[in-house]
C-alpha positions, -999 to +999 in steps of 0.1 A: -659+106-205-689+084-197-686+062-165-688+029-187-656+039-205-637+053-174-643+018-161-634+001-191-596+017-189-592-001-154-581-039-167-557-020-188-541-004-159-537-033-138-523-053-167-495-026-169-489-025-131-488-063-132-464-065-160-443-039-144-444-058-110-432-092-127-403-079-146-392-060-113-393-093-094-377-108-123-346-084-118-346-089-081-345-128-083-321-128-113-300-105-091-301-126-061-290-158-083-263-139-096-253-129-059-257-164-048-237-177-076-209-149-073-208-158-033-196-190-041-158-190-036-127-212-027-094-202-009-062-221-019-028-219-013+002-224-034+039-232-023+066-224-040+103-234-028+138-228-046+172-240-031+197-216-033+236-210-025+247-182-004+270-155-023+285-138+005+303-147+039+309-121+068+334-140+095+342-122+127+370-136+146+373-121+179+399-127+203+413-111+239+438-107+265+437-104+303+463-091+325+474-063+348+498-045+326+481-024+296+514-019+277+521-057+276+483-065+270+483-043+241+515-059+226+501-092+230+470-079+211+491-065+183+508-100+179+475-119+180+462-096+151+492-103+130+489-141+136+454-139+124+463-118+093+490-141+084+468-173+087+442-157+064+464-142+039+483-179+037+451-194+032+442-174+002+422-142+014+432-106-002+441-075+016+408-061+007+386-090+022+402-083+055+395-055+082+402-049+119+373-045+143+373-022+170+396-026+200+377-025+234+394-021+267+379-032+300+387-023+338+373-050+355+376-029+390+366+003+376+344+018+403+360+001+432+373+019+460+410+017+470+401-005+497+378-028+476+407-033+451+432-045+478+412-076+477+413-083+440+441-095+420+454-068+398+471-097+373+436-099+356+423-066+359+424-054+324+409-071+297+415-060+260+394-075+229+398-071+193+391-092+161+394-093+125+365-095+101+366-113+067+339-105+042+342-124+010+323-137-019+345-169-019+318-186+006+335-219+001+369-208+009+357-192+041+338-222+051+369-243+046+395-222+066+371-216+095+374-252+102+412-247+106+406-225+136+425-247+159+460-233+143+454-200+159+443-215+190+479-235+190+497-201+183+481-189+215+453-168+200+426-167+229+394-168+206+365-153+223+338-176+241+311-164+221+326-173+188+300-188+164+316-190+130+309-173+097+277-161+087+263-166+049+240-141+032+221-148+002+216-114-018+199-128-049+164-127-038+149-099-058+162-119-091+140-147-082+109-131-067+089-129-100+097-165-110+085-181-074+054-159-073+046-172-109+050-210-097+031-203-065+001-186-085+005-216-107+003-243-079-027-225-063-044-225-094-043-260-100-054-266-063-083-244-072-092-263-103-090-297-086-112-285-059-139-270-082-136-304-103-144-325-071-173-299-060-190-300-099-183-265-105-159-246-124-130-221-115-140-185-119-119-153-120-097-143-090-116-125-061-085-116-043-051-128-036-020-124-011+015-130-025+026-141+013+061-132+030+092-147+015+113-168+041+149-181+039+156-212+059+186-237+060+182-265+036+199-288+060+203-292+096+236-274+105+242-292+134+226-312+161+215-284+183+203-257+155+192-249+120+203-214+119+200-201+084+228-177+088+252-205+096+244-224+063+257-221+031+229-241+011+194-224+019+158-228+008+135-200-003+098-201+002+068-183-003+031-193-002+006-173-021-032-174-011-058-168-036-095-168-035-116-176-066-150-175-077-167-209-085-193-207-115 
């Protein structure tokens, strides 16, 4: 090959290299634009709430006796148990909804020496505590009868100081979960679409999503001091879904 012919092929080579470089640059620029667009996201939250009613009530009625004669105390406790059973059964509860709680006997002077005991009043040495538990699906009945505790007090039943009344449980969460998640997702999507519209963009696919945790609270305040969900028959189930969408 002549030298002149060799140099004639150089421009062609440069054209090829230049074309390849332009194509490669175009790839990176295009890919960079895609990454830039893809990185535009919006994170929104969707709330779903549903009012529900408790389907199970658990009611512990605890009572005690204090004295110095264990045999008499046991007799008095047995009498109290009968009074509570009669009270419950007369108000419509079935036998299979009522059961005894464990009996506990406490010696207030256990561990005292003989000399230390001499200075104590033996008439309040022993404490016997027990109770009756009601577990029922008749939630309204439990609520109504629990408001009549004064009848037992008038009969001499010494109700424990920490008595707080029945607790109410909702067991149907699994039955409403899917419906509530769908509602929360729908609300989140609506919020995302509104944001995209305001930003002059369109809502794209979901980047990631977090279902959130279901919570159950009292629908209404139970009393002036507390909103304890367990003491409320009417409850509110709540879930918040967090979703990140691409914008395009």
